[in-house]
C-alpha positions as CSV (number, residue, x, y, z in Angstrom):
1,M,14.7,8.4,-33.2
2,S,16.1,6.7,-30.1
3,L,13.8,4.6,-27.9
4,E,16.1,5.4,-25.0
5,D,15.4,9.1,-25.5
6,V,11.7,8.4,-25.3
7,R,12.2,6.4,-22.1
8,I,14.1,9.1,-20.5
9,F,11.5,11.8,-21.5
10,V,8.7,9.6,-20.0
11,A,10.7,9.4,-16.7
12,V,11.1,13.2,-16.6
13,A,7.5,13.8,-17.5
14,R,6.1,11.4,-14.9
15,H,8.2,12.8,-12.1
16,S,8.4,16.4,-13.2
17,S,12.1,16.4,-12.4
18,F,15.3,15.8,-14.3
19,V,17.1,14.8,-11.0
20,E,14.5,12.2,-10.1
21,A,14.4,10.9,-13.6
22,A,18.2,10.5,-13.5
23,R,17.9,8.6,-10.2
24,R,15.2,6.3,-11.5
25,T,16.9,5.5,-14.8
26,G,20.5,5.4,-13.6
27,V,21.6,8.1,-16.1
28,P,23.5,11.3,-15.1
29,T,21.3,14.4,-14.9
30,S,23.3,16.2,-17.6
31,T,22.8,13.2,-19.9
32,V,19.0,13.2,-19.1
33,S,18.8,16.9,-20.1
34,R,20.8,16.3,-23.3
35,R,18.7,13.3,-24.4
36,V,15.4,15.2,-23.9
37,A,16.8,18.1,-25.9
38,Q,17.9,15.7,-28.6
39,L,14.4,14.1,-28.7
40,E,12.8,17.6,-29.0
41,E,15.1,18.5,-31.8
42,T,14.3,15.2,-33.6
43,L,10.6,15.8,-33.3
44,G,10.8,19.5,-34.0
45,A,8.6,20.3,-31.0
46,R,9.2,21.5,-27.5
47,L,8.0,18.8,-25.0
48,L,8.9,20.3,-21.6
49,Q,8.6,23.8,-20.1
50,R,11.6,24.3,-17.8
51,T,11.8,26.9,-15.0
52,S,14.1,27.2,-12.0
53,R,11.4,25.8,-9.8
54,R,9.6,23.1,-11.8
55,V,9.3,21.1,-15.0
56,G,6.0,21.0,-16.9
57,L,4.6,19.4,-20.0
58,T,3.7,21.3,-23.2
59,H,0.7,20.2,-25.2
60,E,3.0,18.2,-27.4
61,G,4.7,16.7,-24.4
62,A,1.5,15.7,-22.8
63,R,0.3,13.9,-26.0
64,L,3.6,12.0,-26.3
65,L,3.4,10.9,-22.7
66,E,-0.2,9.8,-23.0
67,R,0.7,7.6,-26.1
68,A,4.2,6.5,-25.4
69,G,4.0,5.9,-21.6
70,P,1.7,2.8,-21.7
71,L,3.6,1.3,-24.7
72,L,6.9,1.6,-22.8
73,D,5.3,0.0,-19.7
74,E,4.1,-2.9,-21.8
75,L,7.4,-3.3,-23.6
76,T,9.3,-3.3,-20.3
77,S,7.0,-6.0,-19.0
78,V,7.3,-8.1,-22.1
79,L,11.1,-7.9,-21.9
80,D,11.1,-8.6,-18.2
81,K,9.0,-11.7,-18.8
82,A,11.3,-12.9,-21.6
83,A,14.4,-12.4,-19.5
84,D,13.1,-14.0,-16.3
85,R,13.7,-17.7,-15.7
86,E,10.7,-19.3,-14.1
87,D,12.9,-21.2,-11.7
88,E,15.3,-18.3,-10.8
89,P,13.8,-14.8,-11.0
90,S,16.2,-11.9,-11.2
91,G,16.2,-8.1,-11.4
92,R,14.6,-5.6,-9.0
93,L,11.2,-6.1,-7.3
94,R,9.7,-2.9,-6.0
95,V,6.9,-3.5,-3.4
96,T,4.9,-1.2,-1.1
97,A,2.8,-2.3,1.9
98,P,1.1,-0.7,5.0
99,V,3.5,-0.1,7.9
100,M,2.1,-2.6,10.4
101,T,1.0,-5.4,8.1
102,G,4.1,-4.9,6.1
103,A,6.4,-5.2,9.1
104,Q,4.6,-8.2,10.6
105,R,3.6,-10.2,7.5
106,I,4.8,-8.9,4.1
107,A,8.4,-8.2,5.1
108,P,9.2,-11.6,6.6
109,A,7.7,-13.4,3.6
110,L,9.7,-11.2,1.2
111,F,12.9,-11.8,3.2
112,S,12.5,-15.6,2.8
113,F,11.6,-15.1,-0.8
114,A,14.8,-13.0,-1.4
115,A,16.8,-15.7,0.4
116,R,15.3,-18.3,-1.9
117,Y,16.2,-16.3,-5.0
118,P,19.6,-14.6,-4.6
119,R,19.6,-13.1,-8.0
120,L,16.7,-10.9,-7.0
121,T,16.9,-7.5,-5.5
122,V,13.9,-6.5,-3.3
123,E,13.0,-2.9,-2.6
124,L,10.2,-2.7,0.1
125,A,8.6,0.7,1.1
126,L,6.3,0.6,4.1
127,T,3.8,3.5,4.1
128,N,0.2,4.0,5.1
129,S,-0.3,6.4,2.1
130,V,-1.8,5.2,-1.1
131,V,1.0,5.2,-3.6
132,D,0.6,5.8,-7.4
133,L,2.0,2.5,-8.6
134,V,2.6,3.6,-12.2
135,E,4.1,6.9,-11.4
136,E,6.4,5.4,-8.7
137,G,7.3,2.4,-10.7
138,I,5.9,-0.1,-8.1
139,D,5.6,-3.7,-9.3
140,L,3.4,-4.9,-6.4
141,A,1.4,-3.3,-3.6
142,F,-0.4,-4.7,-0.6
143,R,-3.4,-2.8,0.6
144,A,-6.3,-3.3,3.0
145,G,-9.7,-3.3,1.2
146,P,-11.8,-2.2,-0.3
147,V,-9.7,-1.3,-3.4
148,Q,-11.7,1.1,-5.6
149,D,-9.2,2.0,-8.3
150,G,-10.5,0.7,-11.6
151,D,-7.1,1.0,-13.2
152,L,-5.6,-1.6,-10.9
153,V,-5.9,-5.3,-10.6
154,A,-6.8,-6.3,-7.0
155,R,-6.3,-9.9,-5.9
156,R,-7.7,-10.9,-2.4
157,L,-5.1,-12.6,-0.2
158,W,-6.8,-13.2,3.1
159,S,-9.1,-11.8,5.7
160,I,-7.7,-10.4,8.9
161,P,-9.8,-10.8,12.1
162,F,-10.3,-7.5,14.0
163,A,-11.5,-6.8,17.5
164,L,-12.1,-4.0,20.0
165,A,-9.8,-3.5,23.0
166,A,-9.0,-1.1,25.8
167,S,-6.6,-0.9,28.7
168,P,-7.5,-2.5,32.1
169,V,-7.5,1.0,33.7
170,F,-9.9,2.3,31.0
171,V,-12.2,-0.7,31.5
172,R,-12.2,-0.2,35.2
173,Q,-12.6,3.6,35.3
174,V,-14.6,4.5,32.2
175,L,-16.5,1.3,31.4
176,K,-17.1,0.5,35.1
177,G,-15.7,-3.0,34.7
178,R,-17.9,-3.9,31.6
179,T,-16.3,-5.7,28.7
180,Q,-19.4,-5.9,26.6
181,L,-20.7,-2.6,25.1
182,E,-24.2,-1.8,23.9
183,R,-24.5,-0.7,20.3
184,G,-25.8,2.7,21.3
185,S,-23.0,3.3,23.7
186,L,-20.3,3.5,21.0
187,G,-21.2,7.1,20.3
188,S,-20.3,8.1,23.8
189,V,-17.3,5.9,24.7
190,P,-14.0,7.5,23.9
191,A,-12.4,5.8,21.0
192,I,-9.1,5.9,19.0
193,V,-9.9,6.1,15.2
194,G,-7.8,6.0,12.1
195,Q,-9.3,9.0,10.3
196,P,-11.5,12.0,11.1
197,G,-15.2,11.0,11.0
198,G,-14.2,7.3,10.5
199,T,-16.7,4.5,11.1
200,W,-16.3,1.0,12.4
201,R,-18.0,-1.9,10.6
202,F,-19.8,-4.6,12.5
203,R,-21.6,-7.8,11.4
204,R,-25.1,-8.4,12.8
205,R,-26.3,-11.9,13.7
206,D,-28.2,-12.1,10.4
207,G,-25.0,-11.5,8.5
208,S,-25.7,-7.9,7.4
209,I,-23.2,-5.2,7.9
210,E,-23.7,-2.1,10.0
211,E,-21.4,1.0,10.2
212,L,-21.2,2.8,13.5
213,R,-19.4,6.0,14.2
214,P,-17.5,5.9,17.6
215,Y,-16.9,8.9,19.7
216,E,-13.6,10.3,18.4
217,R,-11.2,10.9,21.4
218,L,-8.0,10.5,19.4
219,C,-7.3,10.3,15.6
220,V,-4.1,8.6,14.4
221,N,-3.4,7.0,11.1
222,D,-0.8,4.5,12.3
223,P,-2.3,1.3,13.8
224,Q,0.8,0.7,16.0
225,V,0.5,4.2,17.5
226,A,-3.3,3.7,17.9
227,I,-2.6,0.5,19.9
228,A,0.0,2.3,22.0
229,A,-2.6,5.1,22.8
230,A,-5.1,2.4,23.9
231,V,-2.5,0.9,26.2
232,Q,-2.1,4.3,27.7
233,G,-5.8,4.4,28.5
234,L,-6.9,7.0,26.0
235,G,-9.8,5.0,24.6
236,V,-11.2,1.9,22.8
237,V,-9.2,0.8,19.7
238,R,-10.2,-1.3,16.8
239,A,-7.2,-3.4,15.8
240,A,-6.2,-6.8,14.3
241,D,-6.6,-9.7,16.6
242,E,-3.0,-10.6,16.3
243,A,-1.8,-7.1,17.3
244,I,-4.1,-7.2,20.4
245,E,-2.7,-10.6,21.4
246,Q,0.8,-9.2,21.3
247,Q,0.0,-6.7,24.0
248,G,-0.8,-9.4,26.5
249,K,-2.4,-8.2,29.7
250,A,-1.9,-4.5,28.6
251,L,-5.2,-4.7,26.6
252,V,-8.6,-6.2,27.4
253,R,-10.8,-7.5,24.6
254,L,-14.3,-5.9,24.3
255,T,-17.4,-7.1,22.6
256,V,-20.5,-5.4,21.3
257,A,-23.9,-7.0,22.1
258,G,-25.3,-8.8,19.1
259,R,-22.5,-7.9,16.8
260,T,-19.0,-8.9,15.8
261,V,-16.3,-6.7,14.4
262,E,-16.0,-7.0,10.6
263,P,-12.6,-8.4,9.5
264,R,-10.6,-6.6,6.9
265,D,-9.5,-8.1,3.6
266,M,-5.9,-7.7,2.4
267,F,-5.3,-7.4,-1.3
268,A,-2.3,-7.6,-3.6
269,V,-2.6,-4.8,-6.2
270,Y,-0.7,-4.2,-9.4
271,P,-1.2,-2.1,-12.6
272,S,-3.7,-3.7,-15.0
273,R,-1.9,-2.6,-18.1
274,R,1.3,-4.4,-17.2
275,L,1.9,-8.1,-17.8
276,L,3.1,-9.8,-14.6
277,S,6.8,-10.8,-14.8
278,S,7.7,-14.1,-13.3
279,R,9.4,-12.5,-10.3
280,V,6.2,-10.6,-9.4
281,R,4.0,-13.6,-10.0
282,L,6.3,-15.8,-7.9
283,A,6.6,-13.2,-5.1
284,L,2.8,-12.8,-5.0
285,D,2.3,-16.6,-4.6
286,W,5.0,-16.8,-2.0
287,V,3.5,-14.0,0.1
288,M,0.1,-15.6,-0.1
289,E,1.5,-18.9,1.2
290,H,4.0,-17.6,3.8
291,G,2.4,-14.3,4.9
292,R,-1.1,-15.4,6.0
293,P,-1.8,-14.3,9.5
294,K,-3.0,-16.5,12.3
295,G,-6.7,-16.9,12.0
296,G,-6.7,-15.4,8.5
297,S,-9.1,-16.9,6.0
């Protein structure tokens, strides 16, 4: 039995596609199909159900994926670690990060990291969606906390200060010139939120945390677009200190009496069942050192 046949089968099974498996493994689609068929013949069992619209697993295929997939992941990590030189990492590093933090913090740090190690190929995907790291073959992800997936290792990087802000026109016309809000008024002041029914976290003077639900005027899941909406006078926005500063006089900072906006923690996340290769470990340490935002702790 060929280990390469098993590797190709796992790629097809995880992505439910011969074409995608071919792209991921660098093997022609016709060869992928032939190698899977060869594995099925060797095992004497059908592993995949193929139709014109989709590829699915049989019972035998699901059992093989469950058992062989983690072993292949670990073997790949061991070989990567053995092949990497601590002083000169090589190979491909696949990273994902949120759009705004990724563009402002993670990407510049990774660019300097790639310049430092020319034998390394960096693939960075910026998305606000939560990506399945194992299924997508991601080595390292950066996510805002909390991280609640027990199958992942989450390493805290830094804390990002947040604040409330609105346009000068909004402050003048809607808030009647007030830049300090009362706790009870948040439920009636138009706000721009990141998700329907979302809450904002505040820290009381005694250190305890309180979650308040603002009045949802506009819902948008991209922080940059949310800030742009606030600049247009559509409501109060909760955003990173640094992002508000970049708007200059286009935004006015707001406070809430007796409370401060709770910062957000940024985490580096990676699959727990994989050993970290030296390139991932070095990249993580580099981003921690070079990507920390102003005022981050």
